[in-house]
Backbone of each chain as ProteinMPNN parsed JSONL, in Angstrom:
{"seq_chain_A": "XXXXXXXXXXXXXXXXXXXXXXXXXXXXXXXXXXXXXXXXXXXXXXXXXXXXXXXXXXXXXXXXXXXXXXXXXXXXXXXXXXXXXXXXXXXXXXXXXXXXXXXXXXXXXXXXXXXXXXXXXXXXXXXXXXXXXXXXXXX", "coords_chain_A": {"N_chain_A": [[34.578, 214.419, 41.116], [37.618, 215.559, 39.399], [39.657, 217.492, 37.342], [42.285, 217.642, 34.863], [44.52, 219.37, 32.73], [46.304, 217.998, 30.184], [48.969, 216.855, 27.993], [47.685, 215.364, 26.401], [45.172, 216.314, 26.278], [42.224, 217.241, 28.015], [41.596, 215.582, 31.171], [39.532, 213.674, 33.16], [39.187, 212.738, 36.582], [38.911, 210.622, 39.291], [39.692, 211.415, 42.35], [39.985, 209.455, 44.39], [40.841, 207.169, 43.269], [43.464, 207.448, 42.58], [46.808, 206.389, 41.746], [49.265, 205.861, 44.06], [52.64, 206.91, 44.34], [54.806, 206.764, 46.913], [57.545, 207.459, 47.051], [57.866, 208.715, 44.635], [59.224, 208.521, 41.245], [62.286, 207.005, 39.87], [64.46, 209.5, 39.561], [62.529, 211.254, 39.267], [61.44, 212.475, 41.998], [59.391, 213.861, 42.779], [57.037, 213.148, 41.719], [54.316, 212.12, 42.608], [51.47, 211.204, 42.572], [49.321, 209.415, 40.361], [47.145, 209.019, 37.549], [45.539, 206.309, 36.37], [45.391, 205.202, 33.256], [43.242, 203.585, 30.857], [43.761, 201.381, 27.996], [42.686, 202.086, 24.928], [42.195, 200.332, 22.958], [42.007, 197.987, 24.389], [44.322, 196.545, 24.471], [47.64, 195.269, 25.536], [49.122, 197.449, 26.413], [49.15, 200.263, 28.419], [48.59, 203.579, 30.021], [50.046, 205.701, 32.714], [49.238, 208.851, 34.049], [50.737, 211.514, 35.301], [49.586, 213.658, 37.982], [50.876, 215.503, 39.41], [52.804, 216.699, 37.616], [51.575, 217.755, 34.764], [52.675, 217.39, 32.184], [53.864, 214.95, 32.222], [53.742, 211.614, 31.457], [53.787, 208.147, 31.588], [54.053, 205.262, 29.502], [52.945, 201.897, 30.299], [53.12, 198.408, 31.071], [51.99, 195.072, 31.845], [54.75, 192.971, 32.463], [54.75, 190.278, 32.306], [53.132, 189.561, 30.255], [54.679, 189.356, 28.191], [57.127, 188.344, 28.832], [57.316, 185.534, 30.157], [58.418, 184.348, 32.368], [59.364, 186.383, 33.96], [59.918, 187.754, 37.171], [59.529, 189.602, 40.082], [60.397, 190.022, 43.406], [59.397, 191.693, 46.142], [61.47, 193.409, 48.566], [61.496, 193.381, 52.283], [61.442, 196.083, 53.275], [60.296, 197.169, 51.08], [57.836, 196.045, 50.899], [56.813, 197.187, 53.013], [56.471, 199.921, 52.245], [54.65, 199.494, 50.203], [52.541, 198.722, 51.757], [51.727, 195.905, 52.269], [51.325, 192.635, 53.259], [51.627, 190.021, 52.731], [53.121, 188.239, 49.704], [51.1, 187.883, 47.895], [49.616, 190.135, 47.242], [50.537, 191.935, 45.307], [51.358, 193.468, 42.122], [53.365, 193.37, 39.09], [54.671, 195.891, 37.044], [55.997, 197.122, 34.001], [57.892, 199.822, 32.763], [57.338, 201.288, 29.619], [59.25, 202.247, 26.717], [58.445, 204.145, 24.057], [59.547, 204.752, 20.915], [59.703, 206.798, 18.105], [59.854, 205.05, 15.918], [58.431, 202.844, 16.671], [59.489, 200.678, 17.734], [59.361, 199.285, 20.358], [60.487, 199.185, 23.896], [60.804, 197.383, 26.963], [61.462, 198.397, 30.358], [63.095, 196.355, 32.122], [64.85, 196.359, 34.042], [64.157, 198.007, 36.12], [61.401, 197.821, 37.59], [58.037, 198.551, 38.289], [56.359, 198.045, 41.265], [53.03, 197.381, 42.375], [50.221, 197.725, 44.723], [46.971, 196.787, 44.481], [45.458, 196.981, 46.458], [46.228, 198.908, 48.516], [46.494, 200.92, 46.72], [49.142, 201.719, 46.338], [52.349, 202.359, 44.974], [55.806, 201.511, 43.897], [58.838, 202.196, 42.533], [61.329, 199.944, 41.643], [64.878, 199.484, 41.727], [66.683, 196.941, 39.958], [69.687, 195.656, 40.933], [71.68, 193.75, 40.825], [71.512, 192.185, 38.105], [70.732, 190.703, 34.93], [68.765, 191.851, 33.65], [67.672, 194.157, 31.159], [67.639, 197.868, 30.667], [66.449, 198.691, 28.267], [64.641, 196.469, 26.952], [63.918, 194.795, 24.15], [60.823, 193.596, 22.709], [59.973, 190.033, 22.856], [60.847, 188.222, 19.958]], "CA_chain_A": [[35.603, 214.3, 40.033], [38.647, 216.559, 39.102], [39.982, 217.739, 35.876], [43.565, 218.306, 34.625], [44.994, 219.512, 31.344], [47.463, 217.168, 29.949], [49.406, 217.072, 26.643], [46.769, 214.551, 25.593], [43.784, 216.911, 26.385], [41.609, 217.232, 29.353], [41.398, 214.27, 31.705], [38.69, 213.761, 34.33], [39.603, 211.589, 37.317], [38.377, 210.561, 40.733], [40.972, 211.377, 43.275], [40.056, 208.304, 45.191], [41.261, 206.201, 42.443], [44.836, 207.667, 42.167], [47.895, 205.486, 42.141], [50.269, 206.694, 44.788], [54.034, 206.656, 44.473], [55.242, 207.687, 47.98], [58.734, 207.994, 47.002], [58.116, 208.984, 43.276], [59.918, 207.39, 40.493], [63.62, 207.199, 39.827], [64.684, 210.761, 38.739], [61.28, 212.02, 39.444], [61.178, 212.178, 43.202], [58.362, 214.687, 43.331], [55.792, 212.675, 41.141], [53.654, 210.978, 43.752], [50.17, 210.788, 42.175], [49.131, 209.243, 38.981], [45.939, 208.546, 37.167], [45.769, 205.114, 35.556], [44.629, 205.416, 31.861], [43.272, 202.41, 30.105], [44.091, 201.303, 26.63], [41.248, 202.198, 24.297], [42.012, 199.202, 22.206], [42.07, 196.66, 25.067], [45.775, 195.859, 24.353], [48.413, 195.149, 26.989], [49.937, 198.775, 26.882], [48.23, 201.417, 29.093], [49.469, 204.568, 30.547], [49.79, 206.389, 33.837], [49.377, 210.17, 33.877], [51.07, 212.312, 36.49], [48.761, 214.59, 38.509], [51.75, 216.506, 39.913], [53.229, 217.388, 36.525], [50.646, 217.456, 33.781], [53.433, 216.97, 31.047], [54.493, 213.577, 32.449], [53.031, 210.318, 31.485], [54.475, 206.837, 31.25], [53.363, 203.856, 29.148], [53.331, 200.783, 31.139], [52.508, 197.075, 30.699], [52.296, 193.839, 32.729], [55.979, 192.444, 31.703], [54.503, 188.86, 31.901], [52.403, 189.485, 28.974], [55.692, 189.046, 26.997], [58.273, 187.601, 29.377], [56.433, 184.713, 30.872], [59.234, 183.879, 33.681], [59.861, 187.562, 34.852], [59.25, 187.741, 38.472], [60.237, 190.421, 40.928], [59.958, 189.779, 44.709], [59.859, 192.978, 47.034], [62.143, 193.098, 50.017], [60.835, 193.846, 53.549], [61.157, 197.59, 53.328], [59.477, 197.577, 49.894], [56.555, 195.65, 51.352], [56.259, 198.123, 54.017], [56.102, 200.988, 51.41], [53.303, 199.068, 49.432], [51.489, 198.381, 52.724], [51.225, 194.737, 52.009], [51.922, 191.78, 54.304], [52.203, 188.984, 51.845], [53.661, 188.581, 48.37], [50.014, 187.653, 46.979], [48.85, 191.277, 47.151], [51.012, 192.978, 44.551], [51.648, 193.189, 40.747], [54.609, 194.086, 38.693], [54.519, 196.549, 35.793], [57.291, 197.658, 33.37], [57.653, 201.144, 32.164], [57.697, 201.147, 28.274], [59.737, 203.307, 26.072], [57.817, 204.078, 22.807], [60.175, 205.545, 20.123], [58.693, 207.12, 16.814], [60.032, 203.931, 14.903], [57.572, 202.046, 17.229], [60.204, 199.521, 18.228], [59.051, 199.637, 21.909], [61.339, 198.423, 24.682], [60.533, 197.424, 28.302], [62.504, 198.429, 31.219], [62.999, 195.178, 33.006], [65.866, 196.504, 35.272], [63.51, 198.983, 37.063], [60.176, 197.547, 37.465], [57.11, 199.089, 39.228], [55.403, 197.097, 42.189], [52.076, 198.085, 43.051], [49.261, 197.074, 45.29], [45.701, 197.259, 44.215], [44.701, 197.093, 47.897], [46.552, 200.023, 49.029], [46.799, 201.832, 45.571], [50.468, 202.36, 46.275], [53.412, 201.763, 43.974], [57.175, 201.992, 43.971], [59.742, 201.693, 41.383], [62.507, 199.379, 42.441], [66.013, 199.166, 40.728], [67.155, 195.625, 40.269], [71.06, 195.958, 40.557], [72.452, 192.492, 40.344], [70.616, 191.608, 37.28], [70.914, 190.735, 33.722], [67.791, 192.575, 32.912], [67.973, 195.569, 30.552], [66.601, 199.024, 30.74], [65.797, 198.665, 27.011], [64.512, 195.104, 26.493], [62.98, 194.653, 23.058], [59.765, 192.582, 22.73], [60.564, 188.779, 22.137], [60.421, 188.136, 18.403]], "C_chain_A": [[36.39, 215.512, 39.889], [39.046, 216.415, 37.72], [41.33, 218.147, 35.822], [43.782, 218.369, 33.053], [46.234, 218.78, 31.065], [47.897, 217.495, 28.415], [48.523, 216.269, 25.815], [45.381, 215.221, 25.647], [43.494, 216.775, 27.796], [41.359, 215.75, 29.881], [40.545, 214.494, 32.96], [38.97, 212.555, 35.058], [38.913, 211.862, 38.504], [39.569, 210.254, 41.637], [41.13, 210.14, 44.117], [40.698, 207.084, 44.476], [42.812, 206.331, 42.077], [45.613, 206.512, 42.611], [48.854, 206.405, 42.879], [51.668, 206.161, 44.885], [54.542, 207.426, 45.825], [56.701, 208.053, 47.868], [59.162, 208.427, 45.335], [58.716, 207.995, 42.447], [61.385, 207.901, 40.449], [64.045, 208.497, 39.053], [63.585, 211.779, 38.69], [60.707, 211.985, 40.798], [59.79, 212.801, 43.618], [56.915, 214.192, 42.527], [55.251, 211.534, 41.823], [52.225, 210.462, 43.396], [50.063, 210.672, 40.64], [47.667, 208.785, 38.771], [46.314, 207.5, 36.237], [44.697, 205.204, 34.319], [44.535, 204.155, 31.001], [43.514, 202.491, 28.663], [42.824, 201.197, 25.85], [41.132, 200.856, 23.526], [42.172, 197.843, 23.053], [43.434, 195.863, 25.014], [46.543, 195.887, 25.649], [49.18, 196.55, 27.328], [48.83, 199.738, 27.431], [49.061, 202.619, 29.639], [49.016, 205.309, 31.91], [50.209, 207.918, 33.592], [49.626, 210.895, 35.251], [50.067, 213.488, 36.735], [49.746, 215.806, 38.839], [52.447, 217.391, 38.86], [52.601, 216.912, 35.215], [51.335, 216.917, 32.465], [53.883, 215.566, 31.078], [53.605, 212.715, 32.381], [53.863, 209.21, 31.07], [53.545, 205.67, 30.641], [53.773, 202.716, 29.899], [52.614, 199.597, 30.675], [52.902, 196.083, 31.829], [53.51, 193.133, 31.925], [55.607, 190.939, 31.56], [53.561, 188.516, 30.886], [53.521, 189.16, 28.083], [56.78, 188.294, 27.524], [57.582, 186.668, 30.574], [57.122, 184.223, 32.291], [59.424, 185.075, 34.57], [59.132, 187.502, 36.207], [60.046, 188.639, 39.344], [59.557, 190.269, 42.268], [60.464, 190.956, 45.542], [60.544, 192.482, 48.233], [61.143, 193.624, 51.138], [60.404, 195.339, 53.468], [60.389, 197.859, 52.171], [58.062, 197.173, 50.198], [55.915, 196.548, 52.136], [55.848, 199.54, 53.272], [54.804, 200.764, 50.738], [52.148, 198.95, 50.407], [50.822, 197.066, 52.502], [51.935, 193.809, 53.004], [52.34, 190.492, 53.561], [52.389, 189.141, 50.44], [52.275, 188.341, 47.344], [49.428, 188.826, 46.472], [49.504, 192.291, 46.148], [51.282, 192.466, 43.09], [52.754, 193.866, 40.324], [54.175, 194.794, 37.257], [55.864, 197.01, 35.367], [56.978, 198.867, 32.723], [58.268, 200.841, 30.521], [58.041, 202.309, 27.574], [59.206, 203.169, 24.631], [58.613, 205.211, 21.714], [59.301, 205.739, 18.921], [58.883, 205.965, 15.871], [59.099, 202.883, 15.498], [58.063, 200.729, 17.671], [60.307, 199.613, 19.908], [60.009, 198.709, 22.583], [60.734, 198.453, 26.202], [61.68, 197.577, 29.305], [62.345, 197.388, 32.189], [63.891, 195.416, 34.041], [65.256, 197.258, 36.311], [62.003, 198.874, 37.201], [59.231, 198.408, 38.387], [56.257, 197.893, 39.955], [54.393, 197.95, 42.731], [50.985, 197.157, 43.704], [47.977, 197.524, 45.237], [44.899, 197.557, 45.614], [44.908, 198.596, 48.415], [46.643, 201.163, 47.947], [48.121, 202.518, 45.708], [51.343, 201.666, 45.345], [54.726, 202.225, 44.219], [57.876, 201.392, 42.776], [60.93, 201.146, 42.003], [63.668, 199.184, 41.232], [66.673, 197.773, 41.081], [68.719, 195.805, 39.903], [71.897, 194.989, 40.063], [71.496, 191.784, 39.433], [71.077, 191.628, 35.857], [69.87, 191.465, 32.829], [68.226, 193.94, 32.424], [67.169, 196.632, 30.67], [65.866, 199.008, 29.229], [65.654, 197.244, 26.578], [63.486, 195.117, 25.385], [62.006, 193.541, 23.329], [60.471, 191.312, 22.264], [59.91, 188.798, 20.752], [59.565, 186.819, 18.232]], "O_chain_A": [[35.853, 216.557, 40.256], [38.829, 215.417, 37.033], [41.689, 218.984, 36.651], [43.297, 217.554, 32.267], [47.21, 219.004, 31.781], [47.257, 218.285, 27.722], [48.548, 216.423, 24.594], [44.457, 214.665, 25.053], [44.269, 216.317, 28.635], [40.976, 214.853, 29.131], [40.816, 215.412, 33.735], [39.029, 211.465, 34.49], [38.411, 212.944, 38.808], [40.234, 209.219, 41.693], [42.238, 209.79, 44.523], [41.037, 206.091, 45.12], [43.372, 205.478, 41.389], [45.305, 205.779, 43.551], [49.202, 207.503, 42.443], [51.888, 205.086, 45.442], [54.667, 208.65, 45.787], [57.101, 208.963, 48.594], [60.301, 208.475, 44.869], [58.772, 206.809, 42.771], [61.701, 209.006, 40.892], [63.932, 208.455, 37.827], [63.68, 212.901, 38.193], [59.571, 211.527, 40.918], [59.142, 212.387, 44.579], [55.853, 214.786, 42.708], [55.568, 210.35, 41.709], [51.825, 209.4, 43.872], [50.512, 211.477, 39.825], [47.038, 208.243, 39.68], [47.22, 207.65, 35.417], [43.472, 205.261, 34.424], [45.54, 203.678, 30.473], [43.483, 203.589, 28.106], [41.992, 200.322, 26.088], [40.035, 200.303, 23.461], [42.425, 196.769, 22.506], [43.573, 194.723, 25.457], [46.136, 196.444, 26.668], [49.767, 196.71, 28.398], [47.75, 199.904, 26.863], [50.285, 202.495, 29.646], [47.829, 205.493, 32.18], [51.274, 208.228, 33.057], [48.81, 210.854, 36.172], [49.743, 214.221, 35.801], [49.429, 216.961, 38.556], [52.675, 218.583, 39.07], [52.974, 215.892, 34.636], [50.739, 216.132, 31.728], [54.258, 215.019, 30.041], [52.619, 212.819, 33.111], [54.66, 209.402, 30.152], [52.523, 205.244, 31.179], [54.972, 202.572, 30.137], [51.612, 199.701, 29.968], [53.876, 196.211, 32.57], [53.277, 192.734, 30.784], [56.184, 190.334, 30.656], [53.215, 187.357, 30.656], [53.162, 188.587, 27.055], [57.412, 187.583, 26.743], [57.374, 187.077, 31.717], [56.433, 183.771, 33.206], [59.622, 184.919, 35.775], [57.934, 187.241, 36.315], [61.262, 188.452, 39.363], [58.332, 190.358, 42.354], [61.66, 191.218, 45.666], [60.304, 191.42, 48.808], [60.106, 194.222, 50.851], [59.241, 195.728, 53.575], [59.728, 198.896, 52.236], [57.138, 197.881, 49.799], [54.704, 196.762, 52.072], [54.927, 200.207, 53.741], [53.948, 201.646, 50.671], [50.977, 199.048, 50.038], [49.595, 196.971, 52.516], [53.0, 194.14, 53.526], [53.417, 189.969, 53.846], [51.871, 190.116, 49.896], [52.37, 188.587, 46.142], [48.781, 188.775, 45.426], [49.062, 193.439, 46.131], [51.413, 191.267, 42.844], [53.19, 194.828, 40.956], [53.406, 194.233, 36.477], [56.757, 197.261, 36.176], [55.896, 199.005, 32.153], [59.351, 200.317, 30.264], [57.354, 203.325, 27.682], [59.489, 202.146, 24.007], [58.282, 206.397, 21.719], [58.327, 205.02, 18.696], [58.044, 205.876, 14.975], [58.945, 201.91, 14.76], [57.31, 199.796, 17.948], [61.306, 199.994, 20.518], [60.355, 197.646, 22.068], [60.216, 199.492, 26.611], [62.74, 196.973, 29.139], [61.49, 197.51, 33.067], [63.774, 194.69, 35.028], [65.778, 197.206, 37.425], [61.347, 199.875, 36.913], [59.803, 198.993, 39.307], [55.634, 197.013, 39.361], [54.616, 198.974, 43.377], [50.834, 195.997, 43.318], [47.689, 198.558, 45.839], [43.895, 198.262, 45.726], [43.974, 199.352, 48.681], [46.866, 202.31, 48.334], [48.298, 203.668, 45.308], [51.115, 200.517, 44.966], [54.851, 203.329, 44.749], [57.569, 200.357, 42.184], [61.536, 201.81, 42.844], [63.418, 198.821, 40.083], [67.109, 197.486, 42.195], [69.04, 196.066, 38.744], [72.689, 195.154, 39.135], [70.752, 190.902, 39.862], [71.818, 192.556, 35.534], [69.997, 191.665, 31.621], [68.949, 194.712, 33.054], [65.96, 196.426, 30.785], [64.683, 199.342, 29.161], [66.53, 196.791, 25.84], [62.315, 195.41, 25.625], [62.31, 192.627, 24.095], [61.393, 191.365, 21.45], [58.799, 189.236, 20.454], [59.112, 186.516, 17.128]]}, "seq_chain_B": "XXXXXXXXXXXXXXXXXXXXXXXXXXXXXXXXXXXXXXXXXXXXXXXXXXXXXXXXXXXXXXXXXXXXXXXXXXXXX", "coords_chain_B": {"N_chain_B": [[80.142, 220.839, 47.109], [81.101, 218.703, 49.79], [84.373, 217.924, 50.668], [86.39, 215.393, 51.941], [89.431, 214.045, 53.316], [90.153, 210.622, 53.982], [91.277, 207.865, 55.569], [92.054, 204.165, 55.098], [89.82, 202.324, 57.133], [88.819, 204.325, 58.488], [86.109, 206.613, 58.734], [82.795, 208.241, 57.772], [79.936, 210.019, 59.113], [76.807, 210.561, 58.309], [74.243, 212.477, 58.998], [72.02, 211.192, 61.505], [71.807, 208.241, 61.05], [73.402, 207.188, 59.281], [76.353, 205.75, 58.102], [79.445, 205.729, 56.542], [81.954, 203.932, 55.64], [85.651, 203.511, 54.958], [86.811, 200.759, 53.695], [89.112, 199.385, 52.456], [91.784, 200.276, 50.43], [92.947, 199.545, 47.184], [95.032, 199.455, 44.553], [93.85, 201.625, 43.071], [91.026, 201.005, 43.469], [88.637, 201.73, 45.623], [87.201, 200.187, 48.447], [83.999, 200.439, 49.968], [82.176, 200.555, 52.989], [78.798, 200.622, 53.97], [76.684, 201.714, 56.407], [73.19, 201.952, 56.926], [69.591, 202.764, 57.343], [67.126, 200.351, 56.632], [65.176, 201.148, 54.811], [66.485, 203.102, 53.343], [67.469, 203.525, 50.412], [70.205, 202.284, 48.559], [72.364, 202.822, 45.937], [74.588, 202.038, 43.076], [76.011, 204.796, 41.538], [76.092, 205.131, 38.678], [74.156, 203.21, 37.887], [71.905, 204.184, 39.123], [71.656, 206.475, 37.59], [71.367, 205.563, 34.999], [68.808, 204.347, 35.131], [67.525, 206.581, 35.684], [67.62, 208.056, 33.626], [66.407, 206.475, 31.512], [63.864, 206.418, 32.422], [63.322, 209.173, 31.967], [63.442, 209.164, 29.13], [61.417, 207.659, 28.681], [59.238, 209.195, 29.044], [58.851, 210.726, 26.777], [56.83, 210.217, 24.49], [54.357, 209.788, 21.962], [50.836, 209.979, 21.613], [49.745, 209.11, 19.081], [51.616, 207.322, 18.208], [51.368, 205.364, 20.299], [48.766, 204.464, 19.673], [49.102, 203.368, 17.297], [50.429, 201.004, 17.637], [50.205, 197.591, 18.386], [51.089, 195.48, 20.23], [51.411, 191.798, 20.191], [50.65, 189.834, 23.115], [52.835, 187.366, 24.414], [52.025, 184.036, 24.037], [50.592, 182.448, 26.765], [51.878, 179.469, 28.434]], "CA_chain_B": [[80.414, 219.454, 47.59], [81.956, 218.733, 50.783], [85.351, 217.029, 50.288], [87.176, 215.194, 53.266], [90.385, 213.023, 53.309], [90.079, 209.556, 54.925], [92.232, 206.618, 55.309], [91.421, 203.038, 55.274], [89.628, 202.181, 58.593], [88.279, 205.574, 58.907], [84.77, 206.624, 58.136], [82.184, 209.555, 57.916], [78.64, 209.877, 59.594], [75.803, 211.486, 57.746], [72.924, 212.49, 59.864], [72.15, 210.37, 62.701], [71.733, 206.901, 61.05], [74.132, 206.741, 57.906], [77.758, 205.592, 58.4], [80.179, 205.416, 55.515], [83.493, 203.528, 56.049], [86.529, 203.208, 54.01], [87.197, 199.422, 54.112], [90.326, 199.344, 52.074], [92.29, 200.937, 49.144], [93.856, 198.788, 46.538], [95.192, 199.664, 43.124], [92.862, 202.478, 42.407], [89.825, 200.681, 43.964], [88.206, 201.988, 47.082], [86.069, 199.469, 48.998], [83.349, 201.14, 50.924], [81.171, 199.983, 53.65], [77.74, 201.606, 54.265], [75.48, 201.305, 57.292], [72.121, 202.855, 56.788], [68.422, 202.266, 57.637], [66.806, 199.532, 55.327], [64.325, 201.847, 53.985], [67.17, 204.032, 52.563], [68.024, 202.676, 49.281], [71.683, 202.699, 48.04], [72.609, 202.336, 44.532], [75.764, 202.587, 42.421], [75.503, 206.186, 40.831], [75.94, 204.898, 37.338], [73.051, 202.316, 37.77], [70.628, 205.081, 39.308], [71.584, 207.412, 36.455], [70.95, 204.795, 33.813], [67.379, 204.161, 35.248], [66.834, 207.991, 35.568], [67.724, 208.595, 32.015], [65.469, 205.661, 30.864], [62.564, 206.982, 32.793], [63.206, 210.441, 31.173], [63.306, 208.939, 27.838], [60.064, 207.071, 28.572], [58.18, 210.337, 28.997], [59.031, 211.356, 25.465], [56.15, 209.53, 23.537], [53.266, 210.47, 21.417], [49.684, 209.25, 21.815], [49.563, 208.547, 17.845], [52.504, 206.216, 18.229], [50.786, 204.233, 21.157], [47.72, 204.013, 19.169], [49.462, 202.77, 16.116], [51.095, 199.808, 17.829], [49.457, 196.658, 19.252], [51.884, 194.097, 20.49], [50.763, 190.739, 20.787], [51.285, 189.147, 24.148], [53.368, 186.132, 24.177], [51.061, 183.059, 24.475], [51.024, 181.665, 27.897], [51.83, 178.053, 28.258]], "C_chain_B": [[81.443, 219.489, 48.539], [83.156, 217.569, 50.581], [86.19, 216.693, 51.496], [88.332, 214.074, 52.742], [90.211, 211.966, 54.309], [91.037, 208.518, 54.545], [91.498, 205.274, 55.479], [91.053, 202.73, 56.784], [88.731, 203.082, 59.114], [86.851, 205.796, 58.201], [84.108, 208.222, 58.189], [80.695, 209.258, 58.363], [77.829, 211.053, 58.906], [74.593, 211.499, 58.378], [73.078, 211.631, 61.047], [72.155, 208.77, 62.537], [72.461, 206.473, 59.793], [75.648, 206.784, 58.264], [78.363, 205.068, 57.303], [81.611, 205.057, 55.897], [84.217, 203.1, 54.95], [87.052, 201.737, 54.524], [88.702, 199.276, 53.831], [90.613, 199.986, 50.811], [93.258, 200.13, 48.55], [93.934, 199.094, 45.111], [94.065, 200.44, 42.513], [91.377, 202.062, 42.824], [89.7, 201.11, 45.248], [87.001, 201.124, 47.576], [85.296, 200.259, 50.226], [82.216, 200.384, 51.513], [80.051, 200.93, 54.144], [76.858, 200.991, 55.19], [74.365, 202.318, 57.106], [70.664, 202.241, 57.096], [68.024, 201.48, 56.323], [66.009, 200.295, 54.343], [65.155, 202.977, 53.146], [67.885, 203.227, 51.54], [69.461, 203.284, 48.797], [72.001, 202.124, 46.729], [74.079, 202.959, 43.914], [75.355, 203.843, 41.507], [75.272, 205.882, 39.425], [74.579, 204.135, 37.064], [71.734, 203.338, 37.865], [70.541, 206.064, 38.083], [70.986, 206.78, 35.202], [69.325, 204.835, 33.862], [66.712, 205.525, 35.078], [66.699, 208.408, 34.216], [66.617, 207.758, 31.314], [64.012, 206.169, 31.09], [62.296, 208.411, 32.006], [62.836, 210.204, 29.674], [61.869, 208.429, 27.595], [58.884, 208.103, 28.57], [58.067, 210.985, 27.628], [58.127, 210.297, 24.479], [54.98, 210.289, 23.145], [51.938, 209.602, 21.352], [49.348, 208.43, 20.276], [50.298, 207.08, 17.769], [51.953, 205.1, 19.098], [49.59, 203.812, 20.411], [47.976, 203.211, 17.956], [50.196, 201.279, 16.425], [50.229, 199.043, 18.809], [50.1, 195.49, 19.404], [51.144, 193.028, 20.901], [51.416, 190.086, 21.937], [51.687, 187.835, 23.794], [52.432, 185.113, 24.775], [51.535, 182.299, 25.735], [51.04, 180.069, 27.746], [50.8, 177.356, 29.006]], "O_chain_B": [[82.497, 220.098, 48.356], [82.834, 216.403, 50.355], [86.711, 217.632, 52.098], [88.064, 213.316, 51.81], [90.114, 212.315, 55.485], [91.501, 208.347, 53.418], [90.375, 205.279, 55.984], [91.931, 202.873, 57.635], [87.952, 202.801, 60.026], [86.545, 205.17, 57.186], [84.752, 209.205, 58.558], [80.225, 208.197, 57.951], [78.149, 212.241, 58.951], [73.876, 210.501, 58.303], [74.186, 211.385, 61.524], [72.408, 208.027, 63.485], [72.126, 205.412, 59.267], [76.13, 207.83, 58.7], [77.964, 203.964, 56.935], [82.35, 205.883, 56.433], [83.698, 202.435, 54.054], [87.622, 201.595, 55.606], [89.495, 199.075, 54.752], [89.652, 200.254, 50.089], [94.32, 199.912, 49.134], [92.902, 198.995, 44.447], [93.407, 199.994, 41.573], [90.496, 202.851, 42.482], [90.621, 200.892, 46.035], [85.879, 201.352, 47.125], [85.871, 200.628, 51.25], [81.429, 199.712, 50.848], [80.374, 201.978, 54.703], [76.302, 199.922, 54.94], [74.654, 203.514, 57.138], [70.661, 201.01, 57.072], [68.425, 201.789, 55.201], [66.157, 200.102, 53.136], [64.55, 203.694, 52.348], [68.757, 202.397, 51.799], [69.742, 204.478, 48.692], [71.865, 200.916, 46.535], [74.562, 204.055, 44.2], [74.355, 203.768, 40.793], [74.255, 206.355, 38.917], [73.931, 204.434, 36.06], [70.806, 203.382, 37.057], [69.447, 206.408, 37.636], [70.213, 207.395, 34.467], [68.635, 205.236, 32.924], [65.634, 205.688, 34.505], [65.742, 209.043, 33.773], [65.899, 208.365, 30.519], [63.165, 206.31, 30.208], [61.204, 208.692, 31.513], [62.047, 210.935, 29.076], [61.224, 208.677, 26.575], [57.758, 207.841, 28.148], [57.148, 211.779, 27.426], [58.769, 209.574, 23.717], [54.583, 211.264, 23.783], [52.087, 208.433, 20.995], [48.798, 207.329, 20.264], [49.79, 206.019, 17.405], [52.048, 203.944, 18.687], [49.36, 202.608, 20.532], [47.122, 202.407, 17.583], [50.479, 200.517, 15.5], [49.653, 199.541, 19.777], [49.744, 194.493, 18.776], [50.319, 193.129, 21.809], [52.604, 189.773, 21.857], [51.04, 187.172, 22.983], [52.047, 185.272, 25.934], [52.588, 181.665, 25.801], [50.258, 179.498, 26.987], [50.688, 176.134, 28.911]]}, "name": "protein", "num_of_chains": 2, "seq": "XXXXXXXXXXXXXXXXXXXXXXXXXXXXXXXXXXXXXXXXXXXXXXXXXXXXXXXXXXXXXXXXXXXXXXXXXXXXXXXXXXXXXXXXXXXXXXXXXXXXXXXXXXXXXXXXXXXXXXXXXXXXXXXXXXXXXXXXXXXXXXXXXXXXXXXXXXXXXXXXXXXXXXXXXXXXXXXXXXXXXXXXXXXXXXXXXXXXXXXXXXXXXXXXXXXXXXXX"}
């Protein structure tokens, strides 16, 4: 096990369980390794903590918890980055923006695709889409 | 920044495998064709910047706020 100091305190993690972003995230190309942090309350929101920059963490969720029809299909080059052969082996996550007024939004325009088998993840930009970077939860 | 003047039909080559070609110039719009390897992602700059800015904003959260909210998942059909 290894330890890092984050803005949420000390976190102990197993390097074998890290989530790898081979291309980083959009605007953060150097953030390659993340610790997956569970939600204490078993809710749909959890977070990923960067190992490369201990100040950086993102709240994420499975968007299909809230948007039942939401589906992102990786392109061939994206499947290669995830090291997956068929589309059954990946999951979709959305980055959640949590403002101080608690009116959270999901970034449905740039989802994260990840493969539990390879522990690899990529953030993809959906260019020709009506999905918004700040999508409020359905009321 | 390197600045070059090109006419319609002309292009530039970046490295060994990226070619940018000016297709045509009409009424203030320039159509550009790009040949690049598939793994080389190409985005409109404003789209890329919007996502980059949203990611930056998404890093600005507090653990107390996360603990205070408990959104209910939409019920699956």
